[in-house]
C-alpha positions in Angstrom: 31.3 -27.2 8.2 33.9 -25.8 5.8 37.4 -24.7 6.8 38.2 -21.1 7.0 40.1 -20.1 3.8 42.6 -18.1 6.0 43.4 -21.2 8.0 43.9 -23.2 4.8 46.1 -20.4 3.4 48.2 -20.3 6.7 48.8 -24.1 6.5 49.7 -24.0 2.8 52.1 -21.1 3.3 53.7 -22.8 6.2 54.2 -26.0 4.2 55.6 -24.0 1.3 57.9 -22.0 3.5 59.5 -25.1 5.0 59.6 -26.9 1.7 61.6 -23.9 0.2 63.8 -23.9 3.3 64.6 -27.6 2.8 65.4 -26.9 -0.9 67.8 -24.1 0.1 69.5 -26.4 2.6 69.8 -29.0 -0.2 71.7 -26.4 -2.3 74.0 -25.8 0.7 74.8 -29.6 0.8 75.4 -29.7 -2.9 77.8 -26.7 -2.7 79.7 -28.3 0.1 80.1 -31.4 -2.0 81.4 -29.3 -5.0 83.8 -27.5 -2.7 85.1 -30.8 -1.3 85.7 -32.1 -4.8 87.3 -28.8 -5.9 89.8 -28.8 -3.1 90.6 -32.4 -3.5 91.1 -32.3 -7.3 92.8 -28.9 -7.5 95.3 -29.5 -4.7 96.0 -32.9 -6.0 96.8 -31.3 -9.4 99.1 -28.8 -7.8 100.9 -31.5 -5.8 101.2 -33.7 -8.8 102.6 -30.7 -10.7 105.4 -30.5 -8.2 105.9 -34.3 -8.0 106.0 -34.7 -11.8 107.8 -31.4 -12.4 105.2 -30.6 -15.1 104.0 -27.0 -15.3 101.0 -28.0 -17.4 99.5 -29.7 -14.3 99.6 -26.3 -12.5 97.5 -24.8 -15.3 95.2 -27.8 -15.2 94.7 -27.5 -11.5 94.0 -23.8 -11.9 91.5 -24.6 -14.7 89.9 -27.2 -12.5 89.5 -24.8 -9.6 87.9 -22.2 -11.9 85.5 -24.8 -13.2 84.4 -25.9 -9.8 84.1 -22.2 -8.8 81.7 -21.6 -11.8 79.6 -24.6 -10.8 79.4 -23.4 -7.3 78.5 -19.9 -8.4 75.7 -21.3 -10.6 74.3 -23.3 -7.7 74.4 -20.2 -5.5 72.6 -18.2 -8.1 69.8 -20.8 -8.3 69.6 -20.9 -4.5 69.3 -17.1 -4.3 66.2 -17.3 -6.5 64.2 -18.9 -3.6 64.7 -16.0 -1.1 62.1 -13.6 -2.5 59.4 -16.3 -2.1 60.5 -16.9 1.5 60.2 -13.2 2.1 56.8 -13.0 0.5 55.6 -15.8 2.7 56.9 -14.1 5.8 55.2 -10.8 4.8 51.9 -12.7 4.2 52.3 -14.6 7.5 52.7 -11.3 9.3 49.6 -9.9 7.6 47.6 -13.1 8.5 49.0 -13.9 11.9 50.0 -10.7 13.8 50.0 -11.4 17.6 50.7 -8.7 20.1 53.7 -9.5 22.3 55.0 -6.8 24.7 53.1 -4.1 22.9 54.6 -5.1 19.5 53.2 -7.2 16.7 55.0 -10.5 16.0 54.5 -13.4 13.6 56.2 -16.5 12.4 58.1 -17.5 10.4 60.7 -14.7 10.0 64.0 -16.5 9.7 64.8 -15.0 6.3 63.8 -11.5 7.5 66.0 -11.7 10.6 69.0 -13.2 8.7 68.8 -10.4 6.1 69.1 -7.8 8.8 71.8 -9.6 10.7 73.8 -9.7 7.4 73.5 -6.0 6.9 74.1 -5.2 10.5 70.8 -3.5 11.3 68.2 -4.6 13.9 65.0 -5.7 12.1 61.7 -4.1 12.6 59.0 -6.4 13.8 57.1 -6.5 10.5 58.9 -8.1 7.6 59.1 -6.1 4.4 59.4 -7.4 0.8 62.8 -7.4 -0.8 63.7 -4.2 -2.5 63.5 -4.5 -6.3 67.3 -4.1 -6.7 68.5 -6.4 -3.9 68.3 -9.9 -5.4 69.3 -9.3 -9.0 72.5 -7.7 -7.7 73.0 -10.7 -5.4 72.6 -13.1 -8.3 75.1 -11.2 -10.4 77.7 -11.2 -7.7 77.2 -14.8 -6.5 80.6 -15.9 -7.8 82.3 -13.2 -5.7 80.7 -14.0 -2.3 83.6 -15.1 -0.1 82.0 -18.5 0.8 81.6 -19.2 -2.9 84.9 -17.9 -4.2 87.2 -19.4 -1.6 89.3 -21.5 -1.8 88.7 -22.0 -5.5 89.8 -18.4 -6.5 93.0 -18.8 -4.3 93.9 -22.2 -5.8 93.3 -20.9 -9.3 95.5 -17.9 -8.7 98.3 -20.0 -7.1 98.1 -22.6 -9.9 98.2 -19.9 -12.6 101.1 -18.2 -10.8 103.0 -21.4 -10.5 102.4 -22.2 -14.2 103.7 -18.8 -15.3 106.6 -19.0 -12.9 107.6 -22.5 -14.0 107.2 -21.8 -17.7 109.0 -18.4 -17.8 111.9 -19.2 -15.4 112.1 -23.0 -15.9 112.4 -23.6 -12.2 111.1 -27.1 -11.8 
């Protein structure tokens, strides 16, 4: 007796969904590591600039923060590329597995669908819809300016640059 192709597809989609989810979580761990190194290296550079009374160290700390910020933004852009496939799998799962619960259709998984709606402040409908054609390209372009990507690197870069300018123009150190 051969397996129903729909059952095989359900299993394959389920495995793929959770494999992509694991990949996305791996990106989060990498970005936390980058952020940890960024804060350590950049703040050490600022502190050393004060200790050594060397304005160039402020500029170096600022440059280091910007470099880490760029790396983190690139990682976030790569991570964002996985979200459309998660949504596609959620839409397919809804089409393959609708179950009536309290007079509404439900299916699983829907984590990406629910998260998207929580982020934009709207309650989701019960059936997941594909991403709009303009949603993800815009997210990739603005990845560097998401608060959890830009901070604290942007702040450290600005402080380092301000200290460098202040120290070199006024000679306060």
